[in-house]
C-alpha positions in Angstrom: -1.9 -42.5 -53.1 -3.0 -41.5 -50.1 -0.5 -41.1 -47.3 -2.3 -43.6 -45.3 -1.4 -45.8 -48.4 1.4 -45.9 -48.0 1.9 -47.6 -44.7 2.3 -44.9 -41.9 1.1 -45.4 -38.7 -1.8 -43.4 -37.0 0.5 -41.4 -34.7 2.8 -40.6 -37.7 -0.2 -39.4 -39.5 -1.5 -37.3 -36.5 2.0 -35.8 -36.8 2.0 -34.9 -40.0 -1.0 -33.7 -40.1 -0.5 -31.1 -36.8 2.5 -30.0 -37.9 0.5 -28.5 -41.2 -2.1 -26.8 -39.0 -0.4 -25.3 -36.2 3.4 -24.8 -37.1 2.4 -24.3 -41.3 -0.5 -22.5 -40.7 -2.5 -24.4 -43.4 -5.8 -24.5 -43.7 -8.1 -28.5 -43.0 -9.0 -28.0 -46.9 -5.7 -27.8 -47.7 -4.3 -30.8 -45.7 -7.1 -32.8 -46.9 -6.2 -32.1 -50.5 -2.4 -32.3 -49.7 -2.9 -35.7 -48.3 -5.4 -37.5 -49.8 -7.9 -37.7 -47.0 -11.3 -36.0 -46.0 -11.8 -32.9 -43.8 -13.4 -35.6 -41.6 -10.5 -37.8 -41.3 -8.0 -34.2 -40.9 -10.5 -33.1 -38.3 -10.2 -36.6 -36.5 -6.9 -36.3 -36.3 -6.1 -33.0 -35.0 -8.4 -34.2 -32.2 -6.8 -37.3 -31.8 -3.2 -35.4 -31.7 -4.6 -32.9 -28.6 -6.2 -35.8 -26.7 -2.8 -38.0 -27.3 -0.5 -35.1 -26.1 1.2 -35.7 -29.2 0.0 -31.5 -29.7 -0.1 -29.7 -26.4 -0.9 -25.8 -26.2 0.3 -23.4 -24.3 -1.3 -19.7 -23.6 1.5 -17.1 -22.7 -1.1 -14.9 -21.3 0.8 -13.9 -17.6 0.2 -10.5 -17.0 -2.7 -10.0 -18.8 -6.0 -8.8 -16.8 -9.1 -11.2 -16.9 -12.1 -8.5 -16.6 -14.7 -11.2 -15.4 -13.2 -12.3 -12.8 -12.1 -8.6 -11.6 -14.9 -7.3 -11.2 -16.7 -10.8 -9.5 -14.1 -10.4 -7.1 -14.8 -6.5 -6.6 -18.2 -7.0 -6.1 -17.2 -10.0 -3.3 -14.9 -7.5 -1.0 -16.9 -4.7 -1.8 -14.1 -2.4 -3.3 -13.9 0.4 -5.5 -11.8 -1.1 -8.2 -10.1 -4.9 -8.7 -7.4 -5.4 -11.1 -6.5 -9.8 -11.3 -4.2 -10.7 -13.9 -2.9 -14.2 -15.6 0.0 -15.4 -13.6 2.5 -18.0 -14.7 6.6 -19.0 -12.8 7.6 -18.8 -8.8 6.6 -16.4 -6.4 8.9 -13.4 -7.9 7.7 -14.5 -11.0 3.9 -13.6 -10.2 5.5 -10.4 -8.1 6.7 -8.8 -11.1 3.3 -9.7 -13.2 1.2 -8.0 -10.4 3.8 -5.0 -10.0 4.0 -4.4 -13.4 0.1 -4.5 -13.6 0.4 -2.4 -11.0 2.8 0.2 -12.2 0.5 0.5 -15.6 -2.3 1.7 -13.6 -0.6 4.1 -11.7 0.6 5.6 -14.8 -2.9 6.1 -16.3 -4.6 7.4 -13.4 -2.2 9.4 -11.6 -2.5 13.1 -12.1 0.0 16.2 -11.8 -0.6 16.9 -8.5 -1.1 13.9 -6.5 0.9 12.7 -3.3 1.7 8.9 -4.1 2.5 7.0 -0.7 4.4 3.9 -1.0 4.4 1.2 2.2 7.5 -1.3 2.4 7.3 -4.5 0.4 8.7 -6.9 -2.3 5.3 -6.2 -4.1 5.4 -2.9 -4.2 9.2 -3.5 -5.0 8.7 -5.1 -8.1 5.8 -2.5 -8.7 8.8 0.5 -8.7 10.9 -1.1 -10.9 8.2 -1.8 -13.4 7.7 1.4 -13.3 8.0 3.7 -17.0 7.2 7.1 -16.0 4.7 9.1 -14.2 3.2 12.5 -13.9 4.7 15.0 -11.6 3.7 14.0 -7.8 5.2 14.1 -4.4 6.0 10.5 -3.2 6.1 9.8 0.4 7.6 6.8 2.2 4.8 5.3 4.5 7.0 3.1 6.7 10.5 3.3 8.1 13.6 1.0 6.8 12.9 -2.6 7.5 15.8 -5.3 6.8 19.3 -4.6 4.9 18.1 -6.0 1.1 18.7 -2.4 -0.5 16.1 -3.5 -3.8 13.8 -3.5 -1.1 13.9 -1.0 1.0 11.3 2.0 1.1 13.8 4.7 1.0 14.5 2.7 -2.4 11.2 2.4 -3.4 10.7 6.1 -3.1 13.4 7.0 -4.6 13.0 5.4 -7.9 9.3 6.2 -7.7 10.6 9.9 -7.8 13.2 9.9 -10.6 10.1 8.3 -13.0 7.7 11.4 -12.1 10.6 13.9 -11.7 8.3 15.6 -8.7 9.6 15.5 -4.8 10.9 12.4 -2.6 10.2 12.7 0.9 11.9 9.4 2.3 12.5 8.4 5.8 15.7 7.6 7.4 14.7 6.2 10.4 13.8 2.5 11.6 10.5 0.9 10.7 10.6 -0.6 14.1 12.2 0.5 17.6 13.0 -1.2 21.1 10.0 1.3 23.2 7.6 3.5 22.2 9.4 6.7 24.0 12.0 6.1 21.9 9.6 6.2 18.8 7.4 9.3 19.5 11.0 10.9 20.2 12.3 10.1 16.3 8.9 11.0 15.2 9.5 14.6 17.1 13.0 15.1 14.6 12.0 17.5 11.9 12.8 15.5 9.3 10.9 12.4 10.1 7.8 15.1 11.1 8.0 17.0 8.1 7.2 13.4 6.4 5.1 12.0 9.2 3.2 15.3 8.6 2.5 14.5 4.7 0.5 11.5 5.2 -2.8 13.3 5.7 -2.1 14.8 2.2 -1.4 11.6 0.4 -4.1 10.9 -2.5 -3.2 7.6 -3.7 -1.4 5.3 -1.7 0.0 1.6 -2.9 0.7 -1.1 0.1 1.5 -4.5 0.2 -0.6 -7.4 2.3 1.6 -9.9 4.7 -0.1 -13.0 5.9 0.2 -14.8 8.7 -1.7 -17.3 9.0 -0.5 -19.0 7.1 3.0 -16.6 7.0 3.9 -14.9 4.1 5.3 -11.7 5.3 8.6 -10.1 5.5 7.9 -8.0 8.6 6.6 -11.5 10.4 10.2 -13.1 9.7 11.6 -9.7 10.6 10.0 -9.4 14.4 11.2 -11.3 17.8 10.4 -14.0 18.7 8.2 -12.4 21.7 7.1 -10.0 19.6 5.8 -12.6 17.2 4.3 -14.6 19.5 2.3 -11.7 20.7 0.6 -10.8 17.6 0.2 -14.4 17.3 -2.0 -14.6 20.3 -3.9 -11.1 19.7 -5.3 -13.5 16.2 -3.0 -11.4 13.6 -4.3 -12.7 10.4 -2.6 -9.7 8.5 -0.6 -6.6 8.2 -0.4 -3.3 5.6 2.1 -0.9 6.7 2.6 -2.5 10.6 -0.9 -2.1 11.1 -2.0 -5.1 12.1 -5.5 -6.9 11.5 -7.4 -10.2 12.4 -9.5 -12.2 10.5 -13.0 -10.2 11.0 -11.0 -6.8 10.2 -10.1 -5.7 13.5 -7.1 -3.6 14.2 -5.0 -5.4 16.3 -1.6 -4.9 18.3 -1.7 -1.3 19.1 1.5 -1.8 21.7 3.5 -2.7 18.5 2.5 -0.3 16.1 3.1 2.0 18.9 6.8 0.5 18.5 6.5 1.5 14.2 7.6 4.6 12.4 4.8 4.6 9.6 1.2 5.9 9.1 -1.5 4.3 11.3 -4.9 2.8 10.5 -7.0 6.2 11.2 -4.5 8.3 8.7 -4.7 5.3 5.7 -8.4 4.7 6.3 -8.4 8.9 5.1 -6.6 8.2 2.1 -8.8 8.4 -0.6 -7.5 5.9 -2.7 -5.3 2.6 -1.5 -4.3 0.3 -3.7 -3.2 -3.0 -1.9 -0.8 -5.5 -3.8 -0.6 -9.1 -3.4 -0.8 -12.5 -5.3 -0.9 -16.0 -4.1 -3.5 -18.3 -3.1 -1.6 -18.1 0.5 -2.5 -14.4 1.1 -6.4 -15.3 0.4 -7.3 -14.4 4.0 -5.1 -11.7 4.6 -6.7 -9.9 1.8 -10.4 -10.7 3.1 -9.3 -9.7 6.6 -7.7 -6.2 4.9 -10.7 -5.7 2.8 -13.0 -6.6 5.9 -11.3 -3.8 7.5 -11.8 -1.2 5.2 -8.4 -0.4 5.1 -8.3 -0.6 1.3 -10.3 0.9 -2.2 -8.9 -1.6 -4.4 -6.9 -4.5 -5.0 -4.7 -5.6 -8.2 -3.8 -9.1 -7.6 -3.5 -12.8 -9.5 -6.0 -15.2 -10.4 -5.0 -18.0 -7.9 -5.4 -15.3 -4.8 -8.6 -14.1 -6.9 -10.2 -17.4 -7.1 -9.2 -18.3 -3.2 -10.8 -15.0 -1.8 -13.8 -15.7 -3.9 -14.0 -19.4 -2.0 -14.4 -17.6 1.0 -17.6 -16.0 2.2 -17.4 -12.6 2.7 -20.3 -12.3 5.8 -18.7 -10.3 8.0 -19.7 -6.8 8.8 -17.3 -3.7 8.2 -15.2 -3.5 11.4 -14.9 0.5 11.8 -11.0 1.3 12.2 -10.0 0.8 15.5 -13.4 -0.6 17.0 -11.5 -2.9 19.6 
């Protein structure tokens, strides 16, 4: 007697077939023989089980790269390299997945003697937390200290990275943003700060996070005073990397605020042979596009959501020279 002759309803029958196929890893022929059904009936029941929602399939591919999408994004942004990974979960999960991809890329592509520059950002902090080991290299902090969260402090980011590398760490034990350019200039002349900033010209690889101003998704934007924030918004700020503010067309803006920051400047960043931006989420699409237009990055590590959002935006603006008004 077949299972159908036992008075079992269609949904029970679908469940019986699906359990044997998906959980017990039985072939359709085996299932058909056991349940005295035709192979065509088994195939139809499996299709019905999925279309009805009785069977759902989840692919746990978070963090895995999509090579074809990576290449499309690289061409679209005219960059040297792009790596797009699948992502899942909340914003913190996405940052970890992108950070892990960046950590793997650094571990496989850095060489002894490289000088790695690290800028402040939540995704760079996530990347550092995922680092397992690095060649013997020097680690240089590209921005002063912002905020009170030790885990995301650029000093802590540099310290953790240097532990993985066994090389030298060059932190900046000074605030990121000061009240006026005179105080900033005086701090830049202090021996310990000057020593680090003099190394900016020796950096061979830099990793920077991307902050978005419209829509707002930037820790730096949150840290600014209301007056400074409004001033930057009035100048059309779309994005920022390492206290370099950029409008939607890729022009560097906000020099008055930059003059009050202890950080690498646009000319110095653009001179680094390899600058890797790490960012994720659809909200940062226009910010990433602006940074690419400014020619401040050579590489991008991101997630599918941001990549697809960027690809939906035409990249039709002529390249902007760094510092062009």
